[in-house]
C-alpha positions as CSV (number, residue, x, y, z in Angstrom):
1,M,0.0,0.1,0.0
2,T,1.1,3.6,-0.6
3,T,1.9,5.4,2.6
4,P,1.8,9.2,3.1
5,S,5.5,9.4,3.1
6,D,6.1,7.6,-0.2
7,P,6.9,10.0,-3.1
8,I,4.6,10.4,-5.7
9,E,6.0,9.3,-9.1
10,I,4.4,11.0,-12.0
11,I,2.9,8.8,-14.7
12,T,3.4,9.8,-18.4
13,E,1.0,9.1,-21.4
14,D,3.7,7.1,-23.1
15,E,3.9,4.8,-19.9
16,V,0.0,4.5,-20.2
17,N,0.2,3.5,-23.8
18,K,3.1,1.0,-23.0
19,A,1.0,-0.6,-20.3
20,Q,-1.9,-1.0,-22.5
21,R,0.3,-2.4,-25.2
22,A,1.7,-4.8,-22.5
23,W,-1.9,-5.9,-21.6
24,C,-2.7,-6.6,-25.1
25,D,0.4,-8.6,-25.8
26,G,0.2,-10.4,-22.3
27,L,-3.3,-11.6,-23.2
28,I,-2.3,-13.1,-26.5
29,E,0.6,-14.7,-24.8
30,I,-1.6,-16.6,-22.4
31,C,-3.9,-17.5,-25.3
32,Q,-1.1,-19.0,-27.3
33,E,0.1,-20.9,-24.2
34,Y,-3.4,-22.4,-23.8
35,E,-3.5,-23.3,-27.5
36,N,-0.1,-24.9,-27.1
37,R,-1.2,-26.9,-24.1
38,G,1.6,-25.1,-22.0
39,D,1.5,-23.6,-18.5
40,Y,-1.2,-21.1,-19.3
41,R,-2.2,-20.9,-15.6
42,G,1.3,-20.0,-14.7
43,K,1.5,-17.4,-17.5
44,A,-1.9,-15.9,-16.3
45,E,-0.6,-15.6,-12.8
46,K,2.5,-13.7,-14.0
47,F,0.4,-11.6,-16.3
48,L,-1.7,-10.5,-13.3
49,A,1.1,-10.0,-11.0
50,R,2.9,-7.8,-13.6
51,L,0.1,-5.8,-14.8
52,Y,-2.4,-5.5,-12.0
53,D,-1.8,-4.0,-8.5
54,F,-3.4,-6.6,-6.4
55,D,-0.3,-6.8,-4.1
56,G,-0.1,-3.0,-3.6
57,S,-3.8,-1.7,-3.5
58,R,-7.3,-2.6,-4.2
59,V,-8.2,-3.5,-7.7
60,F,-11.5,-2.9,-9.2
61,F,-12.0,-5.4,-11.9
62,R,-15.3,-5.5,-14.0
63,P,-14.3,-7.9,-17.0
64,T,-15.8,-7.9,-20.6
65,L,-17.9,-11.1,-20.4
66,A,-18.4,-11.5,-16.6
67,M,-22.2,-11.9,-15.6
68,A,-24.0,-11.0,-12.4
69,P,-23.8,-11.8,-9.7
70,Q,-20.0,-11.9,-10.1
71,N,-19.5,-9.2,-12.7
72,F,-17.4,-7.2,-10.3
73,R,-14.3,-8.5,-8.7
74,T,-11.8,-7.2,-6.3
75,T,-9.6,-10.3,-5.8
76,L,-6.8,-11.8,-7.5
77,E,-8.5,-15.2,-7.4
78,G,-11.5,-13.5,-9.1
79,A,-9.4,-12.2,-11.9
80,L,-7.6,-15.4,-12.5
81,A,-10.8,-17.3,-12.6
82,Y,-12.0,-14.9,-15.2
83,F,-9.1,-15.3,-17.4
84,I,-8.7,-18.9,-17.3
85,G,-11.9,-20.4,-15.7
86,E,-11.5,-23.5,-13.8
87,D,-12.5,-22.0,-10.4
88,D,-15.5,-23.6,-8.5
89,D,-16.0,-20.3,-6.8
90,F,-16.7,-18.6,-10.2
91,P,-18.8,-21.4,-11.9
92,N,-19.7,-19.0,-14.8
93,D,-16.3,-18.2,-15.9
94,D,-15.2,-20.4,-18.8
95,G,-11.8,-18.6,-19.4
96,F,-11.6,-15.5,-21.5
97,I,-8.2,-16.8,-22.8
98,K,-10.0,-19.8,-24.3
99,K,-12.0,-18.0,-26.8
100,G,-9.3,-18.3,-29.6
101,W,-7.9,-14.7,-29.5
102,I,-4.8,-14.3,-31.9
103,A,-4.4,-10.6,-31.8
104,A,-5.3,-7.8,-29.6
105,D,-4.8,-4.0,-30.1
106,F,-6.1,-0.8,-28.4
107,D,-7.2,2.6,-29.5
108,N,-7.9,5.6,-27.3
109,E,-9.2,8.0,-29.8
110,I,-12.4,9.6,-28.9
111,E,-13.7,12.5,-30.8
112,G,-10.5,13.1,-32.6
113,Q,-8.3,13.0,-29.5
114,D,-6.4,10.6,-27.4
115,A,-8.7,10.0,-24.4
116,I,-6.0,9.7,-21.7
117,Q,-5.9,11.7,-18.5
118,V,-2.8,12.0,-16.3
119,H,-3.1,13.2,-12.6
120,A,0.2,12.7,-10.9
121,N,0.6,9.0,-10.3
122,I,-2.6,8.1,-12.0
123,G,-3.3,7.5,-15.8
124,I,-6.7,6.8,-17.1
125,A,-7.3,5.4,-20.7
126,M,-10.7,5.2,-22.2
127,G,-11.3,3.7,-25.6
128,N,-11.5,0.2,-27.3
129,V,-9.7,-3.0,-27.4
130,F,-9.9,-4.9,-30.7
131,L,-9.7,-8.8,-30.4
132,R,-9.4,-11.0,-33.5
133,K,-10.0,-14.8,-33.7
134,A,-8.0,-17.3,-36.0
135,E,-11.0,-18.1,-38.1
136,M,-11.7,-14.6,-39.2
137,T,-11.1,-13.9,-42.9
138,V,-9.3,-10.9,-44.3
139,G,-11.6,-7.9,-43.8
140,G,-13.4,-9.6,-41.0
141,K,-14.7,-7.7,-38.1
142,A,-12.9,-7.7,-34.8
143,T,-14.7,-8.2,-31.5
144,V,-14.7,-4.6,-30.1
145,V,-14.6,-4.1,-26.3
146,D,-15.0,-0.7,-24.7
147,K,-12.7,-0.2,-21.9
148,L,-11.8,2.1,-19.2
149,F,-8.4,1.3,-17.7
150,V,-6.8,3.2,-14.6
151,F,-3.1,2.8,-14.0
152,M,-1.1,3.9,-10.9
153,K,2.6,4.2,-10.8
154,R,4.4,3.3,-7.7
155,K,8.0,2.1,-7.1
156,G,8.8,2.5,-10.9
157,L,5.9,0.3,-11.8
158,V,2.8,1.1,-13.7
159,R,-0.1,-1.3,-12.8
160,L,-4.0,-1.5,-13.2
161,I,-5.9,-0.5,-10.4
162,V,-9.3,-0.3,-12.4
163,H,-10.2,-2.6,-15.3
164,N,-13.7,-1.9,-16.6
165,S,-14.6,-3.3,-19.8
166,A,-17.8,-4.5,-21.8
167,L,-18.7,-5.6,-25.3
168,S,-19.3,-2.5,-27.5
169,N,-22.7,-1.4,-28.4
170,I,-21.9,-0.4,-31.9
171,P,-25.0,-0.9,-33.8
172,D,-24.9,-3.8,-36.4
173,T,-25.1,-1.3,-39.4
174,E,-22.1,0.4,-38.2
175,V,-18.7,-1.0,-39.1
176,P,-16.0,-0.5,-36.5
177,E,-12.7,1.1,-37.5
178,D,-10.0,-1.4,-38.3
179,P,-7.2,-0.8,-35.7
180,Y,-4.7,-2.5,-38.3
181,K,-5.7,-0.1,-41.1
182,P,-3.5,3.1,-41.3
183,K,-5.6,6.2,-40.2
184,Y,-4.0,8.4,-42.9
């Protein structure tokens, strides 16, 4: 936990973006480990330890596909159950990493600007995560997730303290932007 005597470390937009990239890359690494029948549980535990601040503060975790009554989580066990399933205490979790994701990217552009706020050691990013599956063809749609991530920098580490995500409510008639297509 942060104490009043701990110096505040200023977080930067670049660090927020690097943390989001690390989240996307880490998710895909766990998915690949699962597909390769490797130690996906161990990889998921390391992912959570590296990117979420469960050891240092409270984490508010509202994952994309979690359903009530367990749609909100505040424990490491709840987060791990969401990502890999296999926990009798979270019987509706079948494992987000088991959905066949092969690529993940993010975008914070909202109304023509990056939706990132920096407040001393807190960085807030709002936007989308784009997830792709192997069976998608060229030009296929990504699964679009709306996300709000709040990061805290302490002891040189940038970690999530709030993860709020949900499937986007983009109407079927609207085509989401392709994060892999150049914007110019």
